[in-house]
C-alpha positions as CSV (number, residue, x, y, z in Angstrom):
1,X,105.4,83.7,113.4
2,X,105.2,84.4,117.1
3,X,102.2,85.7,119.0
4,X,103.2,89.3,118.7
5,X,103.6,89.0,115.0
6,X,100.2,87.3,114.6
7,X,98.4,89.9,116.7
8,X,100.1,92.7,114.8
9,X,98.4,91.7,111.6
10,X,94.9,91.4,113.0
11,X,92.2,94.1,112.6
12,X,90.0,93.2,115.5
13,X,86.6,93.7,114.0
14,X,83.0,94.5,115.1
15,X,80.9,95.6,112.1
16,X,77.5,94.0,112.9
17,X,74.6,96.4,112.6
18,X,73.4,95.7,116.2
19,X,76.8,96.4,117.8
20,X,76.5,98.5,121.0
21,X,78.9,100.9,122.6
22,X,79.6,98.5,125.4
23,X,80.7,95.9,122.8
24,X,83.0,98.4,121.2
25,X,84.6,99.2,124.5
26,X,85.2,95.4,125.1
27,X,86.6,95.1,121.6
28,X,89.0,98.0,122.4
29,X,90.0,96.5,125.7
30,X,90.9,93.2,124.0
31,X,92.8,95.0,121.3
32,X,94.9,96.8,123.9
33,X,95.6,93.6,125.8
34,X,96.6,91.6,122.7
35,X,98.1,94.6,120.8
36,X,96.2,94.0,117.6
37,X,97.0,96.2,114.6
38,X,93.6,98.0,114.8
39,X,90.0,97.8,115.8
40,X,87.6,98.0,112.9
41,X,84.3,99.6,113.8
42,X,81.3,101.2,112.1
43,X,81.7,105.0,111.6
44,X,79.4,105.9,114.4
45,X,81.8,104.4,116.9
46,X,85.0,105.9,115.7
47,X,85.1,108.6,118.4
48,X,84.4,106.0,121.1
49,X,87.1,103.7,119.8
50,X,89.7,106.5,119.5
51,X,89.0,107.5,123.2
52,X,89.2,103.9,124.4
53,X,92.5,103.3,122.6
54,X,94.1,106.5,123.7
55,X,97.7,105.9,124.8
56,X,98.0,102.6,123.0
57,X,99.6,101.7,119.6
58,X,96.3,100.2,118.4
59,X,94.8,102.1,115.5
60,X,91.2,102.9,114.8
61,X,89.9,101.6,111.5
62,X,86.5,102.2,110.0
63,X,84.6,101.5,106.8
64,X,83.3,103.7,103.9
65,X,80.5,102.8,101.5
66,X,80.0,99.7,103.6
67,X,78.8,97.0,102.9
68,X,77.4,97.5,99.4
69,X,79.7,100.0,97.8
70,X,76.8,101.3,95.9
71,X,76.8,105.0,96.9
72,X,78.3,108.1,95.4
73,X,82.1,108.7,95.4
74,X,81.7,112.0,97.2
75,X,79.6,110.3,99.9
76,X,82.4,107.7,100.5
77,X,85.0,110.4,100.6
78,X,82.9,112.5,103.0
79,X,82.3,109.5,105.2
80,X,86.1,108.8,105.3
81,X,87.0,112.4,105.9
82,X,84.6,112.7,108.9
83,X,86.1,109.5,110.4
84,X,89.6,110.8,109.9
85,X,88.7,114.1,111.7
86,X,87.5,112.0,114.7
87,X,90.8,110.2,114.8
88,X,90.5,107.1,112.5
89,X,93.8,106.1,111.0
90,X,92.7,103.4,108.5
91,X,89.8,103.3,106.1
92,X,88.3,100.2,104.5
93,X,86.2,101.2,101.5
94,X,84.0,99.0,99.2
95,X,84.4,99.5,95.5
96,X,81.4,100.1,93.2
97,X,80.9,96.4,92.4
98,X,78.2,96.9,89.8
99,X,80.4,99.3,87.9
100,X,83.2,96.8,87.9
101,X,81.0,94.0,86.6
102,X,79.6,96.3,83.9
103,X,83.2,97.1,82.7
104,X,82.9,100.8,83.8
105,X,86.4,100.8,85.1
106,X,86.7,104.6,85.1
107,X,83.9,104.8,87.6
108,X,85.6,102.3,89.9
109,X,88.9,104.1,89.6
110,X,87.3,107.5,90.4
111,X,85.5,106.0,93.4
112,X,88.8,104.8,94.9
113,X,90.6,108.0,94.1
114,X,88.0,110.1,95.8
115,X,88.7,108.3,99.1
116,X,92.4,108.1,98.5
117,X,92.6,111.8,98.1
118,X,91.1,112.2,101.6
119,X,93.3,109.6,103.2
120,X,96.7,110.7,101.7
121,X,96.9,114.1,103.4
122,X,95.9,112.5,106.7
123,X,98.5,109.8,106.4
124,X,95.8,107.2,106.8
125,X,95.9,103.7,105.2
126,X,93.3,102.9,102.6
127,X,92.2,99.3,102.1
128,X,90.0,98.6,99.2
129,X,87.4,95.8,99.4
130,X,86.7,94.2,96.1
131,X,84.1,91.7,97.5
132,X,85.6,88.8,95.6
133,X,82.5,86.5,96.1
134,X,80.7,88.5,93.4
135,X,83.5,88.6,90.9
136,X,84.8,86.3,88.2
137,X,88.5,85.5,88.1
138,X,89.0,88.1,85.4
139,X,87.1,90.7,87.3
140,X,89.2,90.0,90.4
141,X,92.3,90.6,88.5
142,X,90.9,93.8,86.9
143,X,89.8,95.1,90.3
144,X,93.3,94.5,91.8
145,X,94.9,96.4,88.9
146,X,92.6,99.3,89.4
147,X,93.4,99.4,93.1
148,X,97.1,99.5,92.4
149,X,96.6,102.3,89.9
150,X,94.6,104.2,92.4
151,X,97.5,104.3,94.9
152,X,95.7,102.6,97.8
153,X,97.6,100.7,100.4
154,X,95.8,97.4,100.6
155,X,93.4,95.3,98.5
156,X,90.9,93.4,100.7
157,X,88.9,90.3,99.9
158,X,85.5,90.8,101.5
159,X,83.1,92.7,103.7
160,X,81.9,89.6,105.5
161,X,78.4,90.4,104.3
162,X,78.6,88.6,101.0
163,X,77.6,84.9,100.5
164,X,81.2,83.9,101.2
165,X,84.3,85.5,102.7
166,X,88.0,85.1,102.3
167,X,89.3,82.2,100.1
168,X,93.0,81.3,99.9
169,X,92.7,81.1,96.1
170,X,91.5,84.7,96.0
171,X,94.3,85.8,98.3
172,X,96.8,84.0,96.0
173,X,95.4,85.8,93.0
174,X,95.4,89.1,94.7
175,X,99.0,88.8,95.8
176,X,100.0,87.7,92.3
177,X,98.4,90.7,90.7
178,X,99.6,93.4,93.2
179,X,103.0,91.9,93.8
180,X,104.9,93.1,96.9
181,X,104.1,96.7,96.4
182,X,100.7,96.6,98.2
183,X,99.2,94.9,101.2
184,X,96.6,92.1,100.9
185,X,93.9,91.8,103.6
186,X,91.9,88.7,104.0
187,X,88.6,89.1,105.8
188,X,85.3,87.2,106.1
189,X,84.9,83.8,107.8
190,X,88.4,83.8,109.4
191,X,87.6,82.3,112.8
192,X,90.5,80.1,113.8
193,X,94.3,80.0,113.7
194,X,94.4,77.3,111.0
195,X,92.5,79.6,108.6
196,X,94.7,82.6,109.5
197,X,97.8,80.5,108.7
198,X,96.3,79.4,105.4
199,X,95.6,83.1,104.4
200,X,99.1,84.2,105.5
201,X,100.7,81.4,103.5
202,X,98.6,82.4,100.5
203,X,99.9,86.0,100.7
204,X,97.8,88.0,103.2
205,X,99.7,90.3,105.5
206,X,96.6,91.7,107.3
207,X,93.6,89.7,108.6
208,X,90.2,91.1,109.4
209,X,88.4,89.0,112.0
210,X,86.0,89.2,115.0
211,X,87.8,86.2,116.5
212,X,91.2,87.7,117.2
213,X,91.3,86.7,120.8
214,X,90.3,83.1,120.0
215,X,92.9,83.0,117.2
216,X,95.7,84.2,119.5
217,X,94.8,81.6,122.2
218,X,94.8,78.9,119.6
219,X,98.2,80.1,118.2
220,X,99.7,80.1,121.6
221,X,98.5,76.5,122.2
222,X,99.8,75.5,118.8
223,X,103.3,76.9,119.5
224,X,103.4,75.3,122.9
225,X,102.9,71.9,121.4
226,X,106.3,72.1,119.9
227,X,108.1,70.1,117.1
228,X,105.2,67.6,116.5
229,X,103.2,70.4,114.9
């Protein structure tokens, strides 16, 4: 991977509840400079991010049903639809975790489809967060199969708000279940280039992180060290 390839798989992320407009503007400036895949911001900042990124190839991503996933399907869909009308091009939604754990798979599927039906006509990417930290291995596999059946574009490990974030073992499992037909996004706790490499080697092709600039600087230094690496 070269620097451009690394940057092109990063969703430069700012989802903390206390995020300010000034911080979102800085995030967008960094994304333009490093040419990240997207910025991922809370829904209230979608319009600001779209304006800040105008004229660049960086996409605006936002979240739906975040971070708990425990709201109504129609609310998740409405949240996504509003963001898309403001210019968002990617939606990261959280599944109904409780329904999955209760074996109520039809509810989980309906939840995802409600958002997918909003994203498809807009040509927007849909990434589905399964929040792996709360799931058994069997539940992770089931969640991935439901995501595939629901015609989403990516399955994603975590919100970053659970007790733990991305684990290479989870990424490996997700890639094994979805095969090559779907993207795998690793997010949560990815703060350095070594961890990004580990996730990519495990099968991730998109990375959610608030440390995109630091990762790119570390990657550049790693590459400049040459053969001894």
